[in-house]
C-alpha positions as a LaTeX table, in Angstrom:
\begin{tabular}{lrrr}
\hline
Residue & $x$ (\AA) & $y$ (\AA) & $z$ (\AA) \\
\hline
Met1 & 3.54 & $-113.49$ & $-28.99$ \\
Ala2 & 6.79 & $-114.04$ & $-27.04$ \\
Pro3 & 8.73 & $-111.06$ & $-25.91$ \\
Ala4 & 11.46 & $-109.95$ & $-28.36$ \\
Ala5 & 14.17 & $-111.09$ & $-25.82$ \\
Ala6 & 12.81 & $-114.63$ & $-25.88$ \\
Val7 & 12.78 & $-115.04$ & $-29.61$ \\
Ser8 & 16.00 & $-116.61$ & $-30.93$ \\
Ser9 & 17.25 & $-116.25$ & $-34.43$ \\
Pro10 & 17.65 & $-119.42$ & $-36.48$ \\
His11 & 21.03 & $-117.95$ & $-37.62$ \\
Pro12 & 23.21 & $-116.94$ & $-34.71$ \\
Ala13 & 25.33 & $-113.83$ & $-35.12$ \\
Pro14 & 28.70 & $-114.43$ & $-36.73$ \\
Arg15 & 31.48 & $-114.70$ & $-34.04$ \\
Arg16 & 33.59 & $-111.61$ & $-34.29$ \\
Met17 & 36.57 & $-109.84$ & $-32.78$ \\
Arg18 & 36.65 & $-106.13$ & $-32.54$ \\
Tyr19 & 39.50 & $-104.13$ & $-34.11$ \\
Ala20 & 41.15 & $-103.28$ & $-30.74$ \\
Pro21 & 43.04 & $-106.54$ & $-30.26$ \\
Leu22 & 44.35 & $-106.28$ & $-33.84$ \\
Glu23 & 45.39 & $-102.73$ & $-33.21$ \\
Ala24 & 47.23 & $-103.85$ & $-30.04$ \\
Leu25 & 49.07 & $-106.62$ & $-32.01$ \\
Leu26 & 50.10 & $-104.04$ & $-34.69$ \\
Arg27 & 51.44 & $-101.72$ & $-32.03$ \\
Gly28 & 52.97 & $-104.44$ & $-29.91$ \\
Leu29 & 54.82 & $-105.97$ & $-32.74$ \\
Asp30 & 55.61 & $-102.56$ & $-34.35$ \\
Ile31 & 54.06 & $-103.44$ & $-37.76$ \\
Ser32 & 54.19 & $-100.72$ & $-40.30$ \\
Glu33 & 51.03 & $-99.67$ & $-41.99$ \\
Arg34 & 52.56 & $-99.88$ & $-45.45$ \\
Ser35 & 54.59 & $-103.13$ & $-45.02$ \\
Ala36 & 53.98 & $-106.39$ & $-46.89$ \\
Glu37 & 53.33 & $-107.94$ & $-43.48$ \\
Met38 & 50.40 & $-105.51$ & $-42.95$ \\
Arg39 & 49.04 & $-106.24$ & $-46.38$ \\
Glu40 & 49.03 & $-109.96$ & $-45.55$ \\
Ile41 & 47.29 & $-109.22$ & $-42.15$ \\
Ile42 & 44.62 & $-107.16$ & $-43.89$ \\
Gln43 & 44.06 & $-109.96$ & $-46.36$ \\
Leu44 & 43.91 & $-112.55$ & $-43.60$ \\
Cys45 & 41.21 & $-110.42$ & $-41.75$ \\
Gly46 & 39.13 & $-110.36$ & $-44.90$ \\
Gly47 & 39.89 & $-106.80$ & $-45.83$ \\
Thr48 & 41.13 & $-105.32$ & $-49.10$ \\
Asp49 & 42.72 & $-101.95$ & $-48.42$ \\
Tyr50 & 42.18 & $-101.66$ & $-44.65$ \\
Ala51 & 41.51 & $-104.12$ & $-41.82$ \\
Pro52 & 37.77 & $-104.37$ & $-41.02$ \\
Ser53 & 36.50 & $-102.90$ & $-37.81$ \\
Glu54 & 35.22 & $-106.42$ & $-36.87$ \\
Ile55 & 37.01 & $-109.64$ & $-37.89$ \\
Ala56 & 35.57 & $-113.14$ & $-38.04$ \\
Val57 & 37.07 & $-115.12$ & $-35.10$ \\
Glu58 & 38.45 & $-117.73$ & $-37.44$ \\
Arg59 & 40.27 & $-115.11$ & $-39.48$ \\
Phe60 & 41.68 & $-113.55$ & $-36.26$ \\
Ala61 & 43.01 & $-117.02$ & $-35.31$ \\
Glu62 & 44.77 & $-117.17$ & $-38.73$ \\
Val63 & 46.37 & $-113.79$ & $-37.96$ \\
Leu64 & 47.60 & $-115.05$ & $-34.65$ \\
His65 & 49.22 & $-118.10$ & $-36.21$ \\
Tyr66 & 50.68 & $-116.03$ & $-39.07$ \\
Leu67 & 52.35 & $-113.61$ & $-36.54$ \\
Ala68 & 53.64 & $-116.42$ & $-34.45$ \\
Arg69 & 55.31 & $-117.97$ & $-37.56$ \\
Gln70 & 56.51 & $-114.64$ & $-38.94$ \\
Arg71 & 57.81 & $-113.05$ & $-35.76$ \\
Phe72 & 58.80 & $-116.07$ & $-33.69$ \\
Ala73 & 59.80 & $-118.60$ & $-36.35$ \\
Thr74 & 62.60 & $-120.09$ & $-34.28$ \\
Leu75 & 60.26 & $-120.97$ & $-31.40$ \\
Pro76 & 57.81 & $-123.79$ & $-31.12$ \\
Val77 & 54.32 & $-122.73$ & $-32.23$ \\
Ala78 & 52.98 & $-122.76$ & $-28.63$ \\
Glu79 & 55.79 & $-120.45$ & $-27.50$ \\
Gly80 & 55.29 & $-118.17$ & $-30.50$ \\
Leu81 & 51.66 & $-117.85$ & $-29.72$ \\
Phe82 & 52.54 & $-117.04$ & $-26.08$ \\
Gln83 & 54.84 & $-114.25$ & $-27.35$ \\
Val84 & 52.12 & $-112.89$ & $-29.67$ \\
Gly85 & 49.71 & $-112.76$ & $-26.68$ \\
Ala86 & 52.38 & $-110.91$ & $-24.58$ \\
Cys87 & 53.00 & $-108.46$ & $-27.43$ \\
Leu88 & 49.28 & $-107.88$ & $-27.70$ \\
Phe89 & 49.11 & $-106.83$ & $-24.04$ \\
Glu90 & 52.12 & $-104.41$ & $-24.47$ \\
Gly91 & 50.58 & $-103.08$ & $-27.68$ \\
Tyr92 & 47.29 & $-102.49$ & $-25.97$ \\
Arg93 & 49.09 & $-100.40$ & $-23.33$ \\
Lys94 & 50.13 & $-98.14$ & $-26.30$ \\
Thr95 & 46.65 & $-97.57$ & $-27.59$ \\
Leu96 & 44.58 & $-94.55$ & $-26.29$ \\
Leu97 & 41.92 & $-96.91$ & $-24.82$ \\
Gly98 & 44.57 & $-99.11$ & $-23.29$ \\
Gln99 & 46.39 & $-96.16$ & $-21.76$ \\
Ile100 & 43.13 & $-95.05$ & $-20.08$ \\
Gln101 & 42.06 & $-98.56$ & $-18.99$ \\
Leu102 & 45.40 & $-99.77$ & $-17.76$ \\
Ala103 & 46.82 & $-96.60$ & $-16.24$ \\
Ala104 & 46.34 & $-97.88$ & $-12.75$ \\
Leu105 & 47.01 & $-101.54$ & $-13.42$ \\
His106 & 49.90 & $-101.61$ & $-10.96$ \\
Leu107 & 47.50 & $-100.44$ & $-8.29$ \\
Leu108 & 44.83 & $-103.01$ & $-9.20$ \\
Gly109 & 47.03 & $-105.94$ & $-8.17$ \\
Pro110 & 46.92 & $-109.57$ & $-9.45$ \\
Glu111 & 43.85 & $-110.69$ & $-7.60$ \\
Arg112 & 41.57 & $-107.89$ & $-8.75$ \\
Leu113 & 42.97 & $-108.34$ & $-12.32$ \\
Val114 & 42.14 & $-112.04$ & $-12.35$ \\
Arg115 & 38.67 & $-111.29$ & $-11.07$ \\
Lys116 & 38.12 & $-108.91$ & $-14.00$ \\
Ile117 & 39.39 & $-111.35$ & $-16.71$ \\
Pro118 & 35.84 & $-112.18$ & $-17.96$ \\
Glu119 & 35.03 & $-108.46$ & $-18.38$ \\
Phe120 & 38.44 & $-107.50$ & $-19.91$ \\
Val121 & 38.64 & $-110.45$ & $-22.33$ \\
Gly122 & 34.89 & $-110.41$ & $-23.23$ \\
Arg123 & 35.06 & $-106.71$ & $-24.32$ \\
Ser124 & 36.66 & $-107.52$ & $-27.64$ \\
Ser125 & 34.42 & $-110.36$ & $-28.78$ \\
Asn126 & 30.78 & $-111.38$ & $-29.11$ \\
Phe127 & 31.26 & $-115.05$ & $-28.32$ \\
Gly128 & 32.12 & $-117.42$ & $-25.46$ \\
Thr129 & 32.04 & $-117.20$ & $-21.72$ \\
Arg130 & 34.80 & $-116.83$ & $-19.13$ \\
Thr131 & 34.58 & $-117.48$ & $-15.46$ \\
Val132 & 36.98 & $-117.27$ & $-12.62$ \\
Thr133 & 37.12 & $-119.27$ & $-9.37$ \\
Arg134 & 39.43 & $-118.73$ & $-6.48$ \\
Ile135 & 41.22 & $-121.93$ & $-5.55$ \\
Gly136 & 43.33 & $-120.55$ & $-2.72$ \\
Pro137 & 45.67 & $-117.64$ & $-1.85$ \\
Asn138 & 47.22 & $-116.37$ & $-5.18$ \\
His139 & 45.75 & $-119.37$ & $-6.97$ \\
Trp140 & 42.74 & $-119.11$ & $-9.41$ \\
Arg141 & 41.09 & $-121.17$ & $-12.13$ \\
Val142 & 39.86 & $-119.45$ & $-15.23$ \\
Asp143 & 37.37 & $-121.26$ & $-17.50$ \\
Phe144 & 36.83 & $-120.33$ & $-21.16$ \\
Lys145 & 33.88 & $-121.90$ & $-22.92$ \\
Gly146 & 33.13 & $-121.46$ & $-26.58$ \\
Val147 & 36.40 & $-119.57$ & $-27.24$ \\
Pro148 & 38.09 & $-120.81$ & $-30.46$ \\
Leu149 & 41.35 & $-119.06$ & $-30.06$ \\
Pro150 & 44.72 & $-120.57$ & $-28.99$ \\
Gly151 & 45.19 & $-121.07$ & $-25.28$ \\
Asp152 & 48.87 & $-120.22$ & $-25.52$ \\
Tyr153 & 47.91 & $-116.79$ & $-26.96$ \\
Tyr154 & 45.72 & $-116.09$ & $-23.84$ \\
Lys155 & 48.54 & $-117.54$ & $-21.59$ \\
Gly156 & 50.78 & $-114.88$ & $-23.01$ \\
Ile157 & 48.28 & $-112.10$ & $-22.32$ \\
Leu158 & 47.65 & $-113.30$ & $-18.75$ \\
His159 & 51.35 & $-113.57$ & $-18.03$ \\
Ala160 & 52.14 & $-110.06$ & $-19.33$ \\
Ala161 & 49.07 & $-108.57$ & $-17.49$ \\
Leu162 & 50.02 & $-110.25$ & $-14.23$ \\
Arg163 & 53.58 & $-108.96$ & $-14.49$ \\
Ala164 & 52.24 & $-105.46$ & $-15.08$ \\
Thr165 & 50.31 & $-105.67$ & $-11.78$ \\
Gly166 & 53.54 & $-106.37$ & $-9.92$ \\
Ala167 & 53.31 & $-110.18$ & $-9.76$ \\
Gln168 & 56.97 & $-111.22$ & $-9.72$ \\
Glu169 & 56.68 & $-114.83$ & $-10.88$ \\
Pro170 & 53.26 & $-115.45$ & $-12.38$ \\
Gln171 & 52.67 & $-119.07$ & $-13.39$ \\
Thr172 & 49.96 & $-120.00$ & $-15.83$ \\
Thr173 & 49.16 & $-123.39$ & $-17.17$ \\
Trp174 & 46.26 & $-124.37$ & $-19.26$ \\
Glu175 & 44.42 & $-127.47$ & $-20.60$ \\
Gln176 & 42.09 & $-127.80$ & $-23.52$ \\
Thr177 & 38.85 & $-129.33$ & $-22.17$ \\
Gly178 & 36.78 & $-129.25$ & $-25.38$ \\
Pro179 & 37.04 & $-128.08$ & $-28.95$ \\
Glu180 & 36.46 & $-124.47$ & $-27.88$ \\
Asp181 & 36.96 & $-124.83$ & $-24.10$ \\
Met182 & 39.94 & $-124.39$ & $-21.92$ \\
Val183 & 40.91 & $-124.07$ & $-18.30$ \\
Phe184 & 43.74 & $-121.99$ & $-16.96$ \\
Glu185 & 45.45 & $-122.28$ & $-13.55$ \\
Val186 & 46.92 & $-118.92$ & $-12.51$ \\
Arg187 & 49.27 & $-118.55$ & $-9.57$ \\
Trp188 & 51.70 & $-115.86$ & $-8.40$ \\
\hline
\end{tabular}
């Protein structure tokens, strides 16, 4: 008999987001618990009275698009998603966990932050892989594989996080390389 770790399930685990990114969005966008907007978000997440502690990634993507349309309706969708990502980062800094984890972000510096992207981003989900490669001084490549969320959303998070480390003019571009794969170029 094969060891338990070698046995794979015929049904992979559903891809989920933890509650922390949703909480960060709610705080970053200052969404009231009793608002119609919150009721819509709960419904999009698959909840009835409360948002679930884990959210199917497809539902989380719907929430991101909803917030981009609701909060940034005058902007193109890509820019709205960028703003939602930036708001998530700022909202995460307002959570208890974010206050602890990001307290010394300005001391971390942009290079150490970029090196930790796979760890930071991977904490809130059970899917995909993220890798970083140094291209040159202040220039990195970040590969996401099997991540079905909008690249512009992650671009917003990266931009806000780099600014928080003290990077004055972070530049992030990205390209979709597969249905759930993307590559980011990060410079500062």
